[in-house]
C-alpha positions in Angstrom: 0.0 0.0 0.0 1.4 3.4 -1.0 1.6 6.4 1.3 -0.4 8.3 -1.3 -3.5 6.1 -0.9 -4.3 7.7 2.4 -3.5 11.5 2.7 -5.5 12.2 5.9 -4.0 14.9 8.0 -2.2 16.6 5.0 -3.0 19.6 2.8 -3.4 17.2 -0.1 -6.4 15.4 1.6 -9.0 18.0 0.4 -7.7 17.7 -3.2 -8.4 14.0 -3.3 -7.3 12.0 -6.4 -6.0 15.1 -8.1 -3.0 15.2 -5.7 -2.0 11.5 -6.0 1.0 10.8 -8.3 1.2 7.8 -10.6 2.3 4.5 -9.0 4.9 2.1 -10.2 2.1 -0.3 -11.3 0.9 2.2 -13.9 2.1 2.1 -17.5 5.8 3.1 -17.7 6.4 6.6 -18.8 9.5 8.5 -19.9 11.3 10.2 -16.9 10.2 13.6 -18.0 6.6 12.5 -18.0 6.5 10.7 -14.6 4.7 12.8 -11.9 6.1 12.2 -8.5 3.7 14.6 -6.7 2.1 18.0 -6.8 2.8 21.4 -5.2 0.4 24.3 -4.9 0.8 27.4 -7.0 0.2 30.9 -5.8 -3.2 31.0 -7.5 -4.3 27.9 -5.5 -4.0 25.4 -8.4 -1.7 22.4 -8.4 1.6 22.2 -10.3 3.1 18.7 -11.0 6.5 17.7 -9.7 8.3 15.7 -12.4 10.7 12.8 -11.9 13.2 14.5 -14.2 13.5 17.5 -11.8 16.5 17.7 -9.4 14.3 19.1 -6.7 11.1 17.5 -5.5 8.8 19.6 -3.3 6.5 17.1 -1.6 5.4 19.4 1.2 1.8 19.0 0.0 1.8 15.5 1.5 3.4 16.6 4.8 1.4 15.8 7.9 0.1 19.0 9.6 2.0 18.1 12.7 5.3 17.5 10.9 8.2 19.9 11.7 10.5 18.9 8.9 10.0 19.9 5.2 9.5 17.2 2.6 12.1 18.4 0.2 14.1 15.9 -1.9 17.4 17.4 -3.1 19.3 15.6 -5.9 21.8 18.3 -6.9 24.7 16.9 -4.8 24.5 13.6 -6.6 26.5 13.3 -9.8 25.3 11.5 -12.9 24.8 8.7 -13.8 24.1 7.6 -10.3 21.8 10.6 -9.7 19.2 8.9 -12.0 19.5 5.7 -10.0 19.0 7.6 -6.7 15.8 9.1 -8.1 14.6 5.6 -9.1 15.2 4.3 -5.5 13.4 7.3 -4.0 10.4 6.8 -6.4 10.4 3.0 -5.7 10.4 3.6 -1.9 7.6 6.3 -2.2 5.3 3.9 -4.1 6.3 0.5 -2.7 7.5 1.0 0.9 6.2 4.3 2.3 2.9 3.1 3.9 2.0 6.4 5.6 2.5 10.0 4.8 4.9 10.4 7.8 7.2 7.7 6.3 7.6 9.7 3.1 10.3 11.6 5.0 12.4 8.4 5.0 12.3 8.0 1.3 14.6 11.0 0.8 17.9 10.6 -1.3 20.0 11.1 1.9 18.9 7.6 3.0 20.4 6.0 -0.1 23.7 7.8 0.0 25.8 4.7 1.0 24.8 3.1 -2.3 25.8 6.2 -4.2 29.2 6.5 -2.3 30.2 3.0 -3.1 29.1 3.1 -6.7 30.7 6.5 -7.4 34.0 5.6 -5.7 34.3 2.4 -7.7 33.2 3.9 -11.1 30.2 1.6 -11.4 26.4 1.9 -11.3 24.4 1.3 -8.2 22.5 -1.5 -10.1 25.8 -3.1 -11.0 27.0 -2.9 -7.4 23.9 -4.7 -6.1 23.3 -7.1 -9.0 26.7 -8.4 -10.0 28.0 -10.8 -7.3 31.6 -10.2 -8.2 31.3 -7.0 -6.1 30.2 -8.8 -3.0 33.7 -9.0 -1.4 34.4 -5.3 -2.2 31.0 -4.3 -0.9 31.5 -6.1 2.4 35.1 -4.9 2.7 33.9 -1.3 2.5 30.8 -1.8 4.7 33.1 -2.6 7.7 33.7 1.2 8.1 30.0 1.9 8.7 28.5 2.4 12.1 26.4 -0.6 13.4 23.2 1.4 12.9 24.0 2.5 9.4 25.1 -1.0 8.5 21.9 -2.5 9.8 19.9 0.0 7.8 21.9 -0.8 4.7 21.3 -4.5 5.1 17.6 -3.9 5.5 17.4 -1.8 2.3 19.3 -4.5 0.3 16.9 -7.1 1.6 14.0 -5.0 0.5 15.5 -4.4 -3.0 15.8 -8.2 -3.4 12.2 -8.6 -2.4 11.1 -5.9 -5.0 13.1 -7.9 -7.6 11.4 -11.2 -6.7 8.0 -9.4 -6.9 8.8 -8.2 -10.4 8.7 -4.4 -9.6 12.3 -4.1 -10.7 14.6 -6.1 -12.9 17.8 -5.6 -10.9 19.1 -6.2 -7.4 20.8 -9.1 -5.5 20.1 -12.3 -7.4 20.7 -14.3 -4.2 21.1 -14.0 -0.4 24.9 -14.0 -0.7 25.4 -10.3 -0.2 23.0 -10.1 2.8 24.7 -13.2 4.4 28.1 -11.7 3.8 27.1 -8.4 5.4 25.7 -10.2 8.4 29.2 -11.4 9.3 30.8 -7.9 9.4 29.7 -7.0 12.9 31.3 -10.2 14.3 34.9 -9.4 13.2 35.2 -5.8 14.1 34.1 -3.2 16.5 33.7 -0.2 14.2 35.1 3.0 15.5 36.8 6.2 14.3 39.9 4.5 13.0 43.0 6.4 12.1 43.3 7.3 8.5 45.7 5.9 6.0 48.1 8.4 4.6 47.7 8.8 0.8 50.7 7.3 -1.1 51.8 10.6 -2.6 51.9 12.4 0.7 53.4 9.3 2.4 56.4 9.2 0.0 56.9 13.0 0.2 56.8 12.9 4.0 59.5 10.2 4.1 61.6 12.1 1.6 61.3 15.3 3.7 62.2 13.5 6.9 65.2 11.8 5.1 66.5 15.2 3.9 66.2 16.8 7.4 67.9 13.9 9.2 70.7 13.5 6.6 71.3 17.2 6.6 71.8 17.1 10.4 74.4 14.4 10.0 76.1 15.8 7.0 76.6 19.3 8.6 77.8 17.7 11.8 75.2 19.8 13.7 75.5 17.9 17.0 79.3 18.6 17.4 78.7 22.3 16.4 76.1 22.6 19.1 78.5 21.1 21.7 81.2 23.5 20.5 78.8 26.4 20.8 78.1 25.7 24.5 81.8 25.2 25.2 82.4 28.7 23.8 79.5 30.0 25.9 80.9 28.3 29.0 84.2 30.0 28.4 82.7 33.5 28.3 83.7 35.8 31.2 80.2 36.5 32.3 79.0 35.9 35.8 76.1 33.7 37.0 77.1 30.4 35.6 75.5 28.9 32.5 72.1 30.3 33.4 73.5 33.9 33.8 75.5 33.6 30.6 72.5 32.5 28.6 70.5 35.4 30.0 73.1 37.8 29.0 73.4 36.4 25.5 69.7 36.5 25.1 69.8 40.3 25.6 70.3 42.0 22.2 72.1 45.2 21.5 68.7 46.8 20.8 67.5 46.1 24.3 67.6 48.3 27.4 70.7 46.5 28.6 73.6 46.6 26.2 76.4 44.1 26.3 79.7 45.6 27.3 81.7 43.3 25.0 81.7 42.1 21.5 80.3 38.6 22.1 76.8 38.2 20.7 74.9 35.0 20.0 74.9 35.9 16.3 78.7 36.0 16.3 79.0 32.7 18.2 76.6 30.9 15.9 78.6 32.2 12.9 81.9 31.0 14.6 80.7 27.4 15.0 78.9 27.2 11.6 75.3 27.1 12.7 74.1 30.3 10.9 73.6 28.7 7.5 71.7 25.7 9.1 69.3 28.0 10.9 68.7 30.3 7.9 68.1 27.2 5.7 65.0 26.3 7.8 63.8 30.0 8.2 64.8 30.2 11.9 66.1 33.4 13.5 69.6 33.6 14.9 69.1 33.1 18.6 69.3 30.3 21.1 65.5 29.9 21.5 65.1 29.3 17.7 68.1 27.0 17.7 66.5 24.8 20.3 63.2 24.8 18.5 64.9 23.5 15.4 66.8 20.8 17.4 63.5 19.5 18.9 62.0 19.5 15.4 64.9 17.2 14.2 64.4 15.0 17.2 60.7 14.6 16.3 61.7 13.8 12.7 64.0 11.0 14.1 61.1 9.6 16.1 58.8 9.6 13.1 61.4 7.8 11.0 61.4 5.0 13.6 57.6 4.8 13.4 57.8 4.6 9.6 60.1 1.6 9.6 58.8 -0.4 12.5 55.1 0.2 13.0 55.7 0.9 16.7 53.2 2.7 18.9 54.0 6.2 20.1 54.8 5.2 23.7 57.0 2.3 22.4 59.1 4.7 20.4 59.3 7.4 23.2 60.5 4.8 25.7 63.3 3.4 23.5 66.7 3.1 25.3 69.8 5.0 24.0 71.3 1.8 22.6 68.4 0.0 20.9 69.6 -1.4 17.6 70.8 -5.0 17.3 71.4 -7.8 14.7 70.1 -11.3 14.3 71.3 -13.7 11.6 69.0 -15.4 9.0 70.2 -17.5 6.1 73.7 -16.0 6.4 72.4 -12.4 6.5 72.5 -9.9 9.3 69.1 -8.5 10.0 68.6 -5.2 11.9 66.2 -5.3 14.9 65.2 -2.6 17.3 64.8 -3.6 21.0 62.5 -1.9 23.4 59.4 -2.3 25.7 55.8 -3.0 25.0 52.8 -3.4 27.4 50.4 -4.5 24.7 51.1 -8.2 24.7 50.4 -9.1 28.3 47.8 -6.6 29.5 50.1 -6.1 32.5 53.5 -4.3 32.8 56.0 -3.6 30.1 58.0 -6.5 28.7 61.1 -6.6 26.6 60.5 -7.2 22.9 61.9 -6.4 19.5 60.8 -5.2 16.1 62.3 -6.2 12.8 63.5 -3.1 10.9 65.8 -2.0 8.1 69.3 -0.5 8.1 67.7 2.7 6.9 66.6 3.3 10.5 70.2 3.8 11.6 70.1 7.5 10.5 67.3 8.2 13.0 69.1 6.5 15.8 72.3 8.3 15.0 70.6 11.7 15.0 68.7 10.9 18.3 71.9 9.8 20.0 73.7 12.9 18.7 71.0 15.1 20.2 71.3 13.1 23.4 75.1 13.9 23.5 74.3 17.6 22.9 71.8 17.6 25.8 74.4 15.9 28.1 77.1 18.3 27.1 74.7 21.2 27.7 74.4 20.1 31.4 78.0 19.0 31.7 77.2 15.3 32.5 78.6 12.1 31.1 76.2 9.8 29.3 75.6 6.4 30.8 74.3 4.5 27.7 72.5 1.9 29.8 70.3 4.6 31.5 69.9 7.2 28.9 66.6 7.3 26.8 66.9 7.6 23.1 64.6 10.6 22.9 65.2 12.7 26.1 63.8 16.0 27.2 66.5 18.7 27.2 65.8 19.9 30.8 66.6 23.3 32.4 70.0 24.4 33.6 70.8 23.0 37.0 68.1 20.4 36.9 70.1 17.6 35.2 73.1 16.4 37.3 73.4 12.8 35.9 72.0 10.6 33.2 69.2 9.3 35.5 67.8 12.8 35.6 66.9 12.7 31.8 63.3 11.8 31.2 61.8 10.6 27.9 60.3 13.4 25.9 56.6 12.8 26.6 55.4 16.4 26.6 52.9 17.9 24.2 54.4 18.5 20.8 51.6 20.3 18.9 53.7 23.4 18.0 56.7 21.2 17.1 54.5 19.2 14.7 53.5 22.4 12.9 57.1 23.5 12.6 58.1 20.2 11.2 55.3 20.0 8.7 56.1 23.5 7.5 59.6 22.4 6.7 58.6 19.4 4.6 57.4 20.2 1.2 54.7 18.6 -1.0 52.5 17.3 1.8 49.6 19.7 1.1 46.4 17.8 0.3 45.4 17.6 -3.3 42.1 16.3 -4.8 43.8 13.2 -6.0 44.8 12.3 -2.4 41.2 12.5 -1.3 40.1 10.4 -4.3 42.6 7.8 -3.1 41.2 7.9 0.4 37.7 7.4 -0.9 38.7 3.9 -2.0 39.4 3.0 1.6 36.3 4.6 2.9 33.7 4.0 0.2 30.7 4.4 2.4 32.1 7.2 4.6 33.4 10.1 2.6 33.0 12.4 5.7 36.7 12.5 6.0 36.5 15.4 3.6 35.4 17.5 6.6 38.7 16.7 8.3 41.1 16.6 5.2 40.6 19.7 3.0 42.3 20.4 -0.3 45.0 23.0 0.1 45.8 22.3 3.7 48.8 20.5 5.2 48.2 16.9 6.0 47.3 16.6 9.7 49.9 14.0 10.6 49.6 11.7 13.6 52.0 8.9 14.7 49.3 6.3 14.5 48.7 7.1 10.9 52.3 5.9 10.2 51.5 2.7 12.0 48.3 2.1 10.1 49.8 3.1 6.8 52.7 0.6 7.2 50.2 -2.1 8.0 48.0 -1.3 4.9 50.8 -0.9 2.4 52.7 -3.9 3.7 49.5 -6.0 3.4 49.0 -4.7 -0.1 52.5 -6.0 -1.1 51.1 -9.6 -0.6 54.6 -10.6 0.7 54.0 -10.7 4.4 51.7 -13.2 6.2 49.2 -11.9 8.7 50.8 -13.9 11.6 54.1 -12.1 11.0 52.4 -8.7 10.9 50.6 -9.5 14.2 54.0 -10.1 15.8 55.5 -7.0 14.3 52.7 -4.7 15.4 52.4 -6.4 18.8 48.8 -7.3 18.6 47.2 -9.8 21.0 45.2 -11.5 18.2 44.7 -11.7 14.5 41.4 -9.8 14.6 43.0 -6.5 15.5 45.6 -7.0 12.8 42.9 -7.7 10.2 41.3 -4.4 11.4 44.5 -2.5 10.9 44.9 -4.1 7.4 41.4 -3.4 6.2 41.3 -1.4 3.0 44.6 -2.7 1.8 43.0 -4.1 -1.3 42.5 -0.5 -2.4 46.0 0.7 -1.5 48.6 1.7 -4.0 51.2 -1.1 -4.3 54.2 1.0 -3.4 56.6 -2.0 -3.8 55.6 -2.1 -7.5 55.6 1.7 -7.8 58.1 3.3 -10.2 58.9 5.9 -7.4 62.5 5.6 -6.4 63.2 7.1 -3.0 64.6 6.0 0.3 61.2 5.1 1.6 60.4 2.6 -1.3 63.8 1.0 -1.1 63.6 0.8 2.7 60.1 -0.6 2.8 61.1 -3.3 0.3 63.7 -4.5 2.7 61.4 -4.2 5.7 58.6 -6.4 4.3 61.2 -9.1 3.6 62.3 -9.0 7.2 59.0 -8.7 9.2 58.4 -12.5 8.7 61.5 -13.2 10.7 59.9 -11.6 13.8 57.1 -14.1 13.7 59.5 -17.0 13.3 61.6 -15.9 16.3 58.5 -15.6 18.4 57.6 -19.2 17.4 61.1 -20.3 18.6 60.6 -18.4 21.9 57.3 -20.2 22.4 58.9 -23.6 21.5 61.7 -23.0 24.0 59.3 -22.1 26.8 56.6 -24.8 26.1 58.8 -27.7 24.9 62.5 -27.4 25.7 62.1 -25.8 29.1 58.9 -27.7 30.0 59.5 -30.1 32.9 55.9 -31.6 32.8 54.4 -34.1 30.4 53.5 -33.3 26.8 50.6 -34.7 24.7 49.4 -34.6 21.1 50.9 -36.1 18.0 54.1 -34.0 17.9 54.0 -33.5 21.6 54.3 -37.3 22.1 57.4 -37.3 19.9 59.0 -34.4 21.9 58.1 -36.2 25.1 59.8 -39.4 23.9 62.9 -37.5 22.8 63.3 -35.8 26.2 62.7 -39.1 28.0 65.4 -40.8 26.0 68.0 -38.2 26.7 67.3 -36.0 23.7 66.6 -33.0 25.9 70.4 -32.6 26.1 70.5 -32.4 22.3 67.7 -29.9 22.2 69.4 -27.7 24.8 72.8 -27.9 23.3 71.5 -27.3 19.8 69.4 -24.3 20.7 71.0 -22.1 18.0 70.6 -24.8 15.4 66.9 -25.1 16.4 66.5 -21.3 16.4 68.0 -21.1 12.9 65.5 -23.8 11.7 62.6 -21.5 12.8 64.2 -18.5 11.2 64.7 -20.4 7.9 61.0 -21.6 8.0 62.0 -25.3 8.2 60.3 -25.6 11.6 57.1 -24.1 13.0 55.4 -23.8 16.4 52.1 -21.9 16.2 49.3 -21.5 18.7 46.1 -23.4 17.9 42.6 -22.9 19.4 43.3 -25.4 22.2 47.1 -26.0 22.1 50.0 -25.7 19.7 50.8 -26.8 16.1 54.0 -27.7 14.3 52.5 -27.7 10.8 54.3 -25.1 8.6 51.3 -24.7 6.2 47.8 -23.7 7.0 45.6 -26.3 8.8 43.6 -28.5 6.4 41.7 -30.4 9.0 39.2 -27.9 10.2 35.7 -29.2 9.7 32.3 -28.1 10.9 31.7 -31.5 12.5 35.1 -31.7 14.2 35.4 -29.0 16.9 38.5 -30.7 18.4 40.4 -31.1 15.2 43.7 -30.6 17.0 43.3 -33.6 19.2 44.7 -36.7 17.5 46.5 -34.6 14.8 50.1 -35.6 14.2 51.1 -31.9 14.4 49.5 -31.1 17.7 51.3 -30.3 21.0 49.7 -29.9 24.4 51.5 -28.8 27.5 50.6 -28.3 31.2 50.3 -24.6 30.5 47.4 -25.4 28.1 45.2 -26.8 30.8 42.9 -23.8 31.1 42.3 -23.8 27.3 41.3 -27.4 27.4 39.0 -26.9 30.4 37.3 -24.0 28.6 36.9 -26.2 25.5 35.3 -29.0 27.5 32.8 -26.5 29.0 32.0 -25.3 25.5 31.4 -28.9 24.3 29.2 -29.7 27.2 27.1 -26.6 26.6 26.7 -27.6 22.9 25.9 -31.2 23.9 23.1 -30.2 26.2 21.1 -28.8 23.3 20.5 -32.2 21.8 18.3 -35.1 23.0 20.0 -38.2 24.5 21.1 -40.7 22.0 20.9 -38.4 19.0 23.7 -38.3 16.4 24.8 -34.8 17.6 24.7 -35.7 21.2 26.9 -38.7 20.6 29.3 -36.6 18.5 29.8 -34.0 21.3 30.2 -36.8 23.9 33.0 -38.3 21.8 34.7 -34.9 21.5 34.5 -34.4 25.3 36.0 -37.8 25.9 38.9 -37.1 23.6 39.6 -33.7 25.2 39.4 -35.2 28.7 41.9 -37.9 27.9 44.3 -35.3 26.5 43.8 -33.2 29.7 44.6 -36.2 31.8 47.9 -36.8 29.9 49.2 -33.3 30.5 48.2 -33.6 34.2 50.5 -36.7 34.4 47.7 -39.2 34.7 47.9 -42.6 33.0 51.4 -42.0 31.7 
């Protein structure tokens, strides 16, 4: 029943049939002849509102109590999708709006997600909904919607399919596949305001700008010039110690107090060779501006570490002064950066490492040089074991030893702005926003935040997310390795970080040749090593160092080796075993209820076999897995209780419970 069949409580009621537009069941007309409604003229007569118009005034049908106007605006929709939006509105008006109050919910705004997806992918709305080859892309993009918007979208798709089956339209989902696929999206992710990916052009220009700034600091030997500058200041004949001398130097000849000697900060900067460096980056020749530029360079070094590790902000801030190390893989030395994370335990910080590239050395060198300068400023010797990599400078007289230096955790909003002003070509262009639209096909609201002509509003987490997306796009790194690299507790969060990577530019295949591209190529080849080393650590803890019994197919083998004296071999050949993991010849991955030594993906997972790991030749169960097995038994008992005694499913779950309980008994040392 159409909303136009009952117009009670509206101005159109007194006009009767004259005010009712044609319905979709009427003979098909050309768009310019279809009347979608009527509007009153100044002389009291009615004027038709045609389908072909880009503005539909349907206020004649508005309930007398309604506060909102019944205006349908189509000007903001571009062709050819504009015509399809009109068709959807007209279809909803005649086939779904059952009361005049529900006409309001037939406006084009309520079909905008369809328009955004089709427009951003260069296809028609009908093609997006009718061709099942778009299902995966449709679902991939829908993850970014809020739960309420997603629910509304699924309801509209279901209704469109119903209209197709009823013969009102000849397009729409040919099956339930799209609806079923969308139903799974809320399970995997908790949708939120996720950090944006940095468009590839800005990303590459940002890395190039950071590289230029850091390399210039090294090339001009700025750190040693800074140290020399303060040695000269310390040698000045002024009274009051360092603080007094700095105060005197900060007083210019134009001030009320004139210096009685020829020493000025300008002359000192010129003497040590810092004038050119300050002028190059548009900074005035004084100590305050000098320190501002040093802090900008320190921030650039931090961002460089973010770019080539994917570390969180606090993980980078807390890095120790000596953090780079090497591990060997297949005869090659691989660079790793060692630090702390608190994201893997939910408790305190633990030692961990991130695989990185030799290219990160320049940032560490710059950060260490700035640390040396800060120490010389306060006249203290650096204890490398206690010094943070990114310390705060501190005030004169406040730093008496290395332990007084604190990591730079203060607000850096003004420093960000200074840094972004130094780096060129990171102003947002329309092409950058078009690239972002492919990541956020249903939510182009980001245009309110990212505006053409403004500098990209950089955040450290954007670098982390962008590395995840572009690395995933390379198709060269497994998700398990990325989960280890980004220090996520589970695969779900890593999948959330990676989402949208199908639309990313493949930078590894890009013709762009700069330090970022060459560095990232090396990094993606090394991230996998991190996952393999984590597997070795787990193997060492769960098998080599485990004093209790082991169970499972592979677990029984390890138990037999240890019982027959093989534990000595395992302990003596730790480096050989570790190398086997690094080379990919051995694996030890966590399974739902234990551990698995299969290098490839599991091929035994079946709907009717919840305990596929028990009885598998690759499985390992240790005493530390007791809680997981107990939880699994509880799950099986709950599932079993839903079936009648003696039924096939009841017997199936009873068998699974028996198998799990026998494995549990083995790791408890029963019936050995």
